[in-house]
C-alpha positions as CSV (number, residue, x, y, z in Angstrom):
1,X,-22.4,27.6,-17.7
2,X,-25.8,26.5,-16.5
3,X,-26.5,24.9,-19.9
4,X,-23.2,23.1,-19.7
5,X,-24.1,21.7,-16.3
6,X,-27.5,20.6,-17.5
7,X,-26.0,18.9,-20.5
8,X,-23.5,17.1,-18.3
9,X,-26.2,16.0,-15.9
10,X,-28.4,14.7,-18.8
11,X,-25.5,12.8,-20.4
12,X,-24.5,11.3,-17.0
13,X,-28.1,10.1,-16.4
14,X,-28.3,8.7,-19.9
15,X,-24.9,6.9,-19.6
16,X,-25.8,5.6,-16.2
17,X,-29.2,4.2,-17.4
18,X,-27.5,2.6,-20.4
19,X,-24.8,1.1,-18.3
20,X,-27.2,-0.1,-15.6
21,X,-29.3,-1.7,-18.3
22,X,-26.2,-3.4,-19.7
23,X,-25.3,-4.6,-16.3
24,X,-28.8,-5.9,-15.6
25,X,-28.9,-7.6,-19.0
26,X,-25.5,-9.1,-18.4
27,X,-26.4,-10.3,-14.9
28,X,-29.7,-11.8,-16.1
29,X,-28.0,-13.7,-18.9
30,X,-25.3,-14.9,-16.6
31,X,-27.9,-16.0,-14.1
32,X,-29.7,-18.1,-16.8
33,X,-26.4,-19.6,-17.8
34,X,-25.4,-20.5,-14.3
35,X,-28.8,-22.1,-13.5
36,X,-28.0,-25.0,-15.7
37,X,-24.4,-25.3,-14.6
38,X,-22.8,-26.6,-11.5
39,X,-21.2,-23.9,-9.3
40,X,-17.4,-24.0,-9.4
41,X,-14.8,-21.6,-8.1
42,X,-13.8,-20.8,-11.6
43,X,-17.3,-19.5,-12.4
44,X,-17.4,-17.4,-9.2
45,X,-14.0,-15.8,-10.0
46,X,-15.1,-15.2,-13.6
47,X,-18.3,-13.5,-12.3
48,X,-16.4,-11.3,-10.0
49,X,-13.9,-10.3,-12.7
50,X,-16.7,-9.6,-15.1
51,X,-18.4,-7.3,-12.5
52,X,-15.2,-5.5,-11.8
53,X,-14.5,-5.0,-15.5
54,X,-18.0,-3.7,-16.0
55,X,-17.6,-1.1,-13.2
56,X,-14.1,-0.2,-14.4
57,X,-15.2,0.5,-17.9
58,X,-18.3,2.3,-16.6
59,X,-15.8,4.7,-14.7
60,X,-13.5,5.1,-17.8
61,X,-16.4,5.8,-20.1
62,X,-17.8,8.4,-17.7
63,X,-14.3,10.1,-17.4
64,X,-13.7,10.1,-21.1
65,X,-17.0,11.6,-21.9
66,X,-16.7,14.3,-19.2
67,X,-13.1,15.2,-20.2
68,X,-14.4,15.8,-23.7
69,X,-17.2,17.9,-22.4
70,X,-14.8,19.9,-20.2
71,X,-12.5,20.6,-23.2
72,X,-15.4,21.6,-25.3
73,X,-16.6,24.0,-22.6
74,X,-13.1,25.4,-22.0
75,X,-12.8,26.1,-25.8
76,X,-16.2,27.8,-25.8
77,X,-15.1,29.9,-22.8
78,X,-11.9,30.9,-24.6
79,X,-13.7,31.7,-27.8
80,X,-16.1,33.8,-25.9
81,X,-13.3,35.7,-24.0
82,X,-11.3,36.2,-27.2
83,X,-14.3,37.5,-29.1
84,X,-15.1,39.9,-26.3
85,X,-11.4,41.1,-26.3
86,X,-11.5,41.5,-30.1
87,X,-14.8,43.4,-30.0
88,X,-13.5,45.7,-27.3
89,X,-10.3,46.3,-29.2
90,X,-12.0,47.1,-32.5
91,X,-14.4,49.5,-30.7
92,X,-11.6,51.5,-29.1
93,X,-11.4,55.1,-30.3
94,X,-7.6,55.8,-30.6
95,X,-7.9,59.5,-31.0
96,X,-7.8,60.6,-27.4
97,X,-5.9,57.7,-25.9
98,X,-2.6,58.3,-24.0
99,X,0.6,56.5,-24.9
100,X,0.3,54.3,-21.8
101,X,-3.3,53.3,-22.8
102,X,-2.2,52.7,-26.4
103,X,0.7,50.6,-25.3
104,X,-1.5,48.5,-23.0
105,X,-4.1,48.1,-25.8
106,X,-1.5,46.9,-28.3
107,X,-0.1,44.4,-25.8
108,X,-3.5,42.8,-25.5
109,X,-3.5,41.9,-29.3
110,X,0.0,42.1,-30.7
111,X,1.7,38.7,-31.0
112,X,-1.2,36.9,-29.3
113,X,-2.6,33.6,-30.7
114,X,-6.4,33.7,-31.3
115,X,-8.5,30.7,-32.3
116,X,-9.9,30.9,-35.8
117,X,-13.4,30.6,-34.3
118,X,-12.7,33.8,-32.2
119,X,-11.6,36.0,-35.1
120,X,-14.5,35.0,-37.3
121,X,-13.0,36.4,-40.5
122,X,-12.0,39.7,-38.8
123,X,-8.2,39.2,-39.2
124,X,-7.8,42.1,-41.6
125,X,-9.8,44.5,-39.4
126,X,-7.8,43.4,-36.4
127,X,-4.5,43.9,-38.2
128,X,-5.5,47.2,-39.6
129,X,-6.7,48.5,-36.2
130,X,-3.5,47.2,-34.6
131,X,-1.3,49.0,-37.2
132,X,-3.4,52.2,-36.6
133,X,-2.8,51.9,-32.8
134,X,1.0,51.4,-33.4
135,X,1.1,54.5,-35.6
136,X,-0.8,56.5,-33.0
137,X,1.6,55.3,-30.3
138,X,4.6,56.0,-32.4
139,X,3.3,59.5,-33.1
140,X,2.6,60.2,-29.4
141,X,6.1,58.9,-28.5
142,X,7.6,61.2,-31.2
143,X,5.6,64.2,-29.9
144,X,6.7,63.3,-26.4
145,X,10.3,63.3,-27.5
146,X,9.8,66.6,-29.3
147,X,8.2,68.1,-26.2
148,X,11.1,66.8,-24.1
149,X,13.7,68.3,-26.5
150,X,11.7,71.6,-26.6
151,X,11.8,71.6,-22.8
152,X,15.5,70.9,-22.7
153,X,16.1,73.5,-25.4
154,X,14.1,76.1,-23.3
155,X,16.0,75.1,-20.2
156,X,19.4,75.4,-22.0
157,X,18.4,78.8,-23.5
158,X,17.4,80.0,-20.1
159,X,20.7,78.7,-18.7
160,X,22.6,80.4,-21.4
161,X,20.7,83.6,-20.8
162,X,21.4,83.3,-17.0
163,X,25.1,82.7,-17.7
164,X,25.3,85.7,-20.1
165,X,23.6,87.9,-17.6
166,X,25.9,86.7,-14.9
167,X,28.9,87.3,-17.2
168,X,27.6,90.7,-18.0
169,X,27.2,91.5,-14.3
170,X,30.6,90.1,-13.7
171,X,32.0,92.2,-16.5
172,X,30.4,95.3,-15.1
173,X,31.8,94.5,-11.7
174,X,35.2,93.8,-13.3
175,X,35.0,97.0,-15.3
176,X,34.2,99.0,-12.1
177,X,37.0,97.2,-10.4
178,X,39.5,98.0,-13.2
179,X,38.4,101.7,-13.2
180,X,39.0,101.9,-9.5
181,X,42.5,100.3,-9.9
182,X,43.3,102.6,-12.8
183,X,42.2,105.6,-10.7
184,X,44.3,104.5,-7.8
185,X,47.3,104.0,-10.1
186,X,46.6,107.3,-11.8
187,X,47.9,105.8,-15.1
188,X,47.1,109.0,-17.1
189,X,49.8,110.8,-15.2
190,X,52.4,108.2,-14.3
191,X,54.5,106.5,-17.0
192,X,56.6,104.2,-14.7
193,X,55.7,101.7,-12.0
194,X,58.2,99.6,-10.1
195,X,57.1,95.9,-10.2
196,X,57.7,95.5,-6.5
197,X,55.0,98.1,-5.7
198,X,52.3,96.3,-7.8
199,X,50.0,93.4,-7.1
200,X,49.1,90.9,-9.8
201,X,45.9,92.7,-10.9
202,X,47.6,96.0,-11.2
203,X,50.4,94.5,-13.3
204,X,47.8,92.8,-15.6
205,X,45.9,96.1,-16.1
206,X,49.0,98.1,-16.8
207,X,50.2,95.6,-19.4
208,X,46.8,95.7,-21.0
209,X,47.2,99.5,-21.1
210,X,50.4,99.1,-23.1
211,X,53.1,99.2,-20.3
212,X,56.2,97.2,-21.0
213,X,58.5,95.5,-18.5
214,X,62.1,96.6,-18.4
215,X,65.2,96.3,-16.1
216,X,67.0,99.5,-15.5
217,X,69.5,101.0,-13.0
218,X,67.6,103.2,-10.4
219,X,69.4,106.4,-9.2
220,X,67.8,106.3,-5.8
221,X,68.1,102.7,-5.0
222,X,71.5,102.4,-6.7
223,X,70.7,99.0,-8.3
224,X,68.9,97.5,-11.2
225,X,65.1,97.3,-10.7
226,X,62.2,95.9,-12.7
227,X,59.5,98.3,-13.8
228,X,56.6,98.7,-16.1
229,X,57.0,101.7,-18.5
230,X,54.7,103.4,-21.0
231,X,56.7,106.1,-22.8
232,X,54.9,109.4,-23.6
233,X,55.2,110.9,-27.1
234,X,58.1,109.4,-29.0
235,X,60.5,108.8,-26.0
236,X,62.2,105.5,-25.5
237,X,61.5,103.3,-22.5
238,X,65.0,104.0,-21.1
239,X,64.5,107.7,-21.4
240,X,61.2,107.6,-19.7
241,X,62.6,105.5,-16.8
242,X,65.6,107.8,-16.3
243,X,63.3,110.9,-16.1
244,X,61.2,109.1,-13.5
245,X,64.2,107.8,-11.6
246,X,65.9,111.3,-11.6
247,X,62.7,113.1,-10.4
248,X,62.3,110.5,-7.6
249,X,65.9,111.1,-6.5
250,X,65.5,114.9,-6.5
251,X,62.6,114.6,-4.1
252,X,64.9,113.1,-1.5
253,X,67.2,116.2,-1.5
254,X,66.2,118.9,1.1
255,X,65.2,122.3,-0.2
256,X,64.7,121.1,-3.8
257,X,61.2,122.1,-4.9
258,X,59.1,122.6,-8.0
259,X,60.4,119.6,-9.8
260,X,59.0,119.6,-13.3
261,X,59.1,117.5,-16.4
262,X,58.9,119.1,-19.8
263,X,57.8,117.8,-23.2
264,X,58.7,121.0,-25.1
265,X,62.1,122.3,-26.3
266,X,63.0,123.0,-22.6
267,X,65.2,120.7,-20.6
268,X,63.7,117.3,-19.7
269,X,63.6,118.2,-15.9
270,X,63.8,121.5,-14.1
271,X,63.8,122.1,-10.4
272,X,64.2,125.0,-8.0
273,X,66.9,125.2,-5.3
274,X,67.5,128.2,-3.1
275,X,65.6,130.5,-5.5
276,X,67.5,129.4,-8.5
277,X,66.2,127.1,-11.4
278,X,68.4,124.2,-12.5
279,X,67.9,121.8,-15.4
280,X,68.8,118.2,-16.3
281,X,68.8,116.8,-19.8
282,X,68.4,113.0,-20.2
283,X,70.1,111.5,-23.2
284,X,70.1,108.0,-24.7
285,X,72.2,109.0,-27.8
286,X,69.4,110.0,-30.2
287,X,70.3,113.7,-30.2
288,X,73.9,113.0,-31.3
289,X,72.5,112.0,-34.7
290,X,70.8,115.5,-35.0
291,X,73.7,117.9,-34.8
292,X,71.6,121.0,-35.6
293,X,69.0,120.2,-32.9
294,X,71.8,119.3,-30.5
295,X,73.5,122.7,-31.1
296,X,70.3,124.6,-30.6
297,X,69.6,122.7,-27.5
298,X,73.0,123.4,-26.0
299,X,72.7,127.1,-26.8
300,X,69.3,127.3,-25.2
301,X,70.3,125.6,-22.0
302,X,73.5,127.6,-21.7
303,X,71.5,130.8,-22.1
304,X,68.6,129.9,-19.8
305,X,70.5,127.9,-17.1
306,X,74.2,129.1,-17.3
307,X,76.3,126.6,-15.3
308,X,73.1,125.2,-13.8
309,X,72.4,122.3,-16.1
310,X,74.0,118.9,-17.0
311,X,73.5,115.7,-19.0
312,X,72.5,112.3,-17.5
313,X,73.4,109.7,-20.1
314,X,71.9,106.2,-20.3
315,X,75.2,104.4,-20.6
316,X,78.9,105.1,-20.0
317,X,79.8,104.9,-23.7
318,X,77.9,108.1,-24.3
319,X,79.5,110.1,-21.5
320,X,82.6,111.0,-23.5
321,X,80.7,112.3,-26.5
322,X,78.3,114.5,-24.4
323,X,81.2,115.9,-22.3
324,X,82.1,118.0,-25.4
325,X,78.9,120.0,-25.0
326,X,78.6,120.2,-21.2
327,X,78.7,118.5,-17.9
328,X,77.6,114.9,-18.2
329,X,77.4,111.9,-15.9
330,X,76.3,108.3,-15.8
331,X,73.3,107.5,-13.7
332,X,75.4,105.9,-10.9
333,X,77.1,109.3,-10.2
334,X,74.2,111.7,-10.4
335,X,74.3,112.4,-6.7
336,X,77.9,113.6,-6.9
337,X,77.2,115.9,-9.9
338,X,74.1,117.4,-8.2
339,X,76.0,118.1,-5.0
340,X,78.8,119.7,-7.0
341,X,76.4,122.0,-9.0
342,X,74.3,122.9,-6.0
343,X,77.5,123.2,-3.9
344,X,75.8,121.4,-1.1
């Protein structure tokens, strides 16, 4: 910069000296010419114009020269800055640079116009180092994406683990809850549950345990009710319901005790009343197809409970057929038959 200012000063002094000499020479020649001429207004105007023109061109020449010098200095400054930038770029070790630093470094070079004087034949080196920086940045961005995905994967795996643990705990809680409901229902002893006595969870559990929904006439309530039934052994749902309904009704009669249900060759239901044992056989029509078993059953009941047993049939069409073998009744007239047998 100091050299530039010295050069400008030297050129300015030189130009001024040359121009002043030219002005002096021109003035001297003009003076010699005018000495031999008569002064006129035209000469005076011409002299003034000549002086003005000399000073104007002196200004223009100065400006032109200094504009050229300024442009030259600006170009030198640009070349110097660009060379410095290129040197710094080529010296950069890309190994330990972050993606942010690499991106900033690439932006200082990529797509930028450099003067040929600045590159000094290093175009290939610049391009090679730029490509290396881009590859390094791409690799870092790839690794960053991998790390991000790994983090997300870990977070998702942990979330899945947490959900599974929560589900496991909930399943344990649900299992405990179901065990408590099953215990309260005593499902291993009871085969019939009226729907009206159950909540939604109890109904769901019973259905999962194999209970089926049916609509049957209840002896006690004397109307059709809806119930969930799970028959024991090979009994039908209707047979199971009728046994349950009959036992429930017997419990409403005073002095009846020791009501028992049998799964052996004995009667389906027996009970004690005033020191005597009575029996009830529930029939849905299956025994009619097995005459030998039916005969053996009738003989057994007559011998063990003479005049103290009767049939309850599941529908009225069976009553006539079973009357041949003993007292029989439909479910809607059970109370009348019991009163008659017990002589209440």
